[in-house]
N, C-alpha and C positions, 0 to 999 in steps of 0.2 A: 283404843285410839292412840295413834303416836302423837308426840308432841307437835309435829309439823302441821297436823290437822287441827291443833287447837288455836293456832295463831292465825287471824284473819289475814288473808292475802290481798295484794294490791298496795302498791306504793304511792298512791294518788292523794293521800292525805297531805294538805299543803303544810301542815306543821311539821311533817317529816320528809319533805321532798329532797330532791338532790341539790336544791339551792340553799339548804339550811345551813346554820352555823356549825361548822366542823373543827373549829379552833382547838376545841378540848376532846376531839373524838379521833385520836390515833389509831385505833384498832379496826382492822377490816376482817370480816369474815366472808370468805368467798366459797359459794356453793354452786357446783355445776348443776345445771337443769337436766333432770331425768338423765343422768350420766349414761348409763349402759345403754338405754334405748337411743339416746342421741348419737352415740358412737356407731350403733348399728345403722341408724338412718344416714349418717355421714358416709358410710361405705356402700350404701343401698339407696341412691337418691330417689328411686321409684317409690320408696316408702314414705317420703316426705308428705306430711299432712294426714296420713293414715294412722290409726290406732295401732301402736306396736307395744307388745309386752315381752320382757326378756326374763326368763326364769326356767325352772324345771318344767319340762314339757309332758312328764308322765302322770300318772293319776295321783301321785303324792307330792307332785312339784309345788314349788311356792314362788311367788312373784318376787324377782330382785328388782326390777324397775319397769316403769310404764310411762309411755309418753303422755303428754298432757291432753292428747286427743282421747287416749284410753281412760285417763283419769275423770274425764267428763262422764263417763259411764259408771263411776264408782270404783274403778280398779285401783288398788294401792299396793305398795310393796309390803311384803310379808303375808300376803292374802294367799290361800290356796289356789293354784292355777286352775282347778276345777271351777271354783267359784268365780274367777276372772273370766273364764270362758262363757259362763252363764250370763254374766253381766254385759259382756262384749263379745258376742260370738263371731263377729266380723274383724275382730283384731287379728294381726299377724303375731303369732307367737313364735319366739326364737329361742334357742338354748344359749346360755351364756358362754361368752368367748373371753376369758380373763386375761388371756395373753394380749388381746387387743385393748382391754381396758387398762391393763397395767402400762402399756405403751403410751396410751393417750394421757394417763394420769401423770406419767413422768414428764411428758412434754408440757403439761399444764403447770406442774409444779416448778419447772425450769423458768417458765415466764414469771412466776410469782417471785422466784429467787433472784431474778434479774432486776426486780424492783427493790427488793430488800433482803438481806440475809436472815432477818427475823421472821421465818416462816414455820409455822407448827402445823403440820399435816394432821388431820383427825381420821382420815380414810382416803380411799383412792380419789374421791370427788370433792373434798372440802378441806379448807385449811384456814388458819388465822394468821394475820399479818400484822406486825407492828410497823407502821410507816412514819414514825416520828422522825427518825434519822434521814428519811428520804425527802422530806419537804423542801430543803433547800435546792435540791437538784431537780425534783420532779413537781414540785407544787404542793397545793393543799391536799389533804386525804381524799376529798371527793374527786379531785382531778387525778389522783393516782388510781382511784377505783375506776373511773372512766378509762383511763389508759389500759388497765388490765382487761377490761371487759372487750375493748376494741382489739387488743392483741390476741386474746383467746379466740375471738370471732374471726379475725383476719388470718392468723396462723393456723389454727386448728379447726376452724369451721364448727365451733361449738359455742353455746350461749352459757352464761353464768349470772348469778344474782349476787349482790354485794350489799352487806350491811356495814355501815360506817358509824362507830359509837365510841364512847369513852372506855368500855370494858368488853371483855370476851363474851359474857353471857348475853349483854344487850346487843352486841353486833351479830350474834348468831340468830337472835330473835328477828333482827332488823333484815337479815338476808332471806329469812323464811317469809316475812311479810312482803318483801320485794319481789318475790317469784310470780311467774316465771320472767327470765330476762329483764330483771329491774335492778334498780339502785335505791337505796333508802338511808338517809342520814338522821341520826338521832343526837341533837345537840345535848351537850353536857347538862344544861339547865333544863332540859325537857325530858330527862330519863323517867322521872316518876310519871310525868303525864302521858308517856309512851306505854310504860309497864302496867299501871293501875287498872285500866280497863280489861286487861287480858284475864282469861280464866286462870285458876290456880294451877291447873294441869299444865301451863306453859313453863312453870318454874322447874329448873333441873332439881331432881330429887323428889318430885311429887309424881308417884305413880298412881295406878287406878285405886289401891288401898288407901294410900294417904289422902288422895283427892276426896274419896268418900267419907273419910274421917273429917276433913275440913267442911265438907258440905253439911254434915250433920251438925257441926257447930255454927252454921249460918255463914261460913266464909266461902264465897263463890268466886271472887275475883282476886287478883293480886293486891289491889287496893284494900280489899276486906282483910286480907292476912296482914298487910303492913300496919293496919290500924288496930289489929287484935292485940290484948295483953299478952306479953311474953310468958307469963305464968301459965295461961291457959294452952298456949302452944306447947309448952314443955310437958304439961301433963297429958296432952293428946298424942304428941309425936316423939317425945324424948328430948333431953336437953340438946344434944347434938344437932338433930334434925330441925329443931325450933330455931337454934341460933343460925344455922346455914340458911334456912328459908326467910328468916327475918332480915337477914342482910340482903339476899337477892331481892326481896320485895322492895327494898329501898334503893335498889340499883347498885348496891355495893358488891364489887367482885374484884379482889386484890391480886388474882392471878395474872402473872405476866405470860406472854407469848414465849413458849419454850421451844426454840429450834432444834435442841438436842434431844427431843422426845424419843425414847428408846422403846421399840416394840417388845412386849414381854413374851411373846410366842409367835410362831407361824405354824399354820396347820391347814388341812383340808378335810372335808368329809363328804360322805355319799349317803343319800337316802335311797333305798331300793324302791322300785315300783311295786315289787312283791317280796314279801319275807323271804329270806334266803336261809337254807340249812347246810347247803354244800360247802365243806371247808375249802375245796379247791376254788370255788367262786370267791370266798373271802380272801384267800390267799392272793389271788390275782388282783382284787380290788386293793388290799393293802400294798401291793406292789406298786400299783398306779398312783396311789396317794403318797407314798413315799418318794415316788419320783417327783410329784408336783412340789412337796415340801422341800425336797433337796434343790430343786431349781429355783424356788423362791428364797431359800437361805443364800444360795451363791449369788443371785441377783442383788440380794441386799448386803452382801459382803459380810454375813453373820454365820455363826455356828451355834449349835444347840447342845447343851450338856445333858438335858433330860428328854427322853422320848417317852410319849404317852399315847395310849389308844383309848378311844371312846366306843363303847358298844351299846347300842340301844336295841332291846329286845322286842319281840312282837307285842308283848304287853305293856310297852313303854317303859319298863325298868331301864334305867342307864348305869352301866358300869364303866368305871375308869380304872386303868392301870398304868403305871409309869415305872421307868428304869432310868437311873442317873449313870451315865458313862464315865469311864476313867478320864477320857479326853473328849472335848466336845467335837462334834462333826457336822459337816454339811453334805455328806454323800448319801444318796438314795439307797445304795447297798447296805450301809450300816444302819440307817433309819429303818430299812424294811426288815433286816435280820432282827432287830431288836423288837420291832412291832410284831412280827410273826411269833417270836418267842414268848411275848407277853400274851398273845391271843391263845396260843397252844396251852400255855400254862393256866389261863383262864377258863378254857373249855366250858363256854357258857351253856351248852347242852339244850339250847332252844333256838327257834327260829329268830333271825336277826333282821332288824328294820333299818338300822343306820350303822355305819362304821366311820371313825375318824382317826386321823394320825396327827400328832402335833409335836413340834420342836420347842422346848421351853429352856429357861435359863440362858437366853441369848447372849452372845458377846461378839465384838468384831473379830473377824477371823484373823486379821493382821496382827492383833494384839494377843492371840491365843496360842498357847503352846501346841505343837503338832506331835502326834504320837510317833515314836520310832520303834519299828518291830525288826528284830534280829533276822537278817536274811531276806528282808522284804525287797521287791524291785524298786529301783530309783524312781520309776514313775508308776502310779498304780490307778485306783478306782477314781480317785477325785479328778486326776488329770483326764481320765477317760470321759468323765461326766462333764467336765468343763468344755472338752472339745465337742461333746454333743451339743452343749449349750450353744456354741458358736454355730454349729451346723443349723441347729433349730432356728436360731435368729435369722438366718439367711433363707431357709427353705421351709420352715414350719415345724412345729413340735411333731406332727404326725409322721414325718419321715424318719425320725430318729428316736431311740429309746430303747428299753428292755425288749428283746425280741417276742417275748410273750404278750407284749401289749400292741405291737404293731398292727395295724389294720383293725383294731377293735372299733366297733361302732358305739360301744357304751350304751347300747339301746335300753338296758334294764334299769338304768339308774340316773339319778339328778345329782350332779355335784354342787355342793354348798361350801365355797371357800370361806375359810374362817381367818384369813389374814385381814387385819383392820385396813 
């Protein structure tokens, strides 16, 4: 069970309503509601009010997002699509369109940054904001939260939920409890009152194994953990985890909102509907993934120094290989050449279930040295790919790209993007 399912929903508790004391709560966590599904409904108004599921549509597909109508049937993200179909056979199942989600995310993040420069994105659909410096111009934190929600609704046709709290951890729990389309304030003097009834699974760092360990000790709620002797926690969980969870259980989280959060890697992967042995199919898929990674790097203004591939075999063994380049790159051609060389050297000799490509060791392109090659043309592959980006932005990615990929239906597989 994911952490979001362990926090009770509904922001109607009068102790933590939108009119609570927010004077000591400058941190906002904004979480878009069923983001991928909501973007799909926005461009297909006829789907409004119907259960919508976005994700891999093949037999090995996984749910990426589900509308709240679908969630009433028990459909959840990360659930196998086959299970979702069994739970909600009348749902509309759609393949993901990450170009559309990227565009919607950029528009939403621009609204956040128009309120405060202290925005820390966590993923395409959520971010922390520190609005302490915006109070004089825009009012109290809860008023800023209302402003954000109204602007997102009016400008983007989407809804979001906002938690307002003294710390990042509590703000994130607040937005989860406010869902869907809600607002919840946790006053600084009521943090423990908010936290302690929650199950221990709600704490960051408590996975299934740690939760079971705590339950065996009779610790079922955050309040139980907060009252437990620290020595017992250290013996059960280790010194570092015990100290971390003890602080969170008391509402203490010193982390600041970090707007300069740097992505560690950008990648994409594909899970095949049926295991694949043909190297020509793998080559084509690696080319397509390299194209996606190159586009995402250029869009982010970054280059990667290390290229890695991930291969999951039919028996679920996973193999990773990587190569560090002399000069960082953002071109699909170089990413593909490196990926294909890694794959041919690996020669897995078995049927393949999943393939992934990733660029790591990221740096700003503007601050990175460019490779100079004797006799190279003045304009080369990067310029060609950047020009293709401009054409794709206007006419769609399906009309431009490597010739061997144009017109592909990609009917054999489900993409799982791995960019945060």
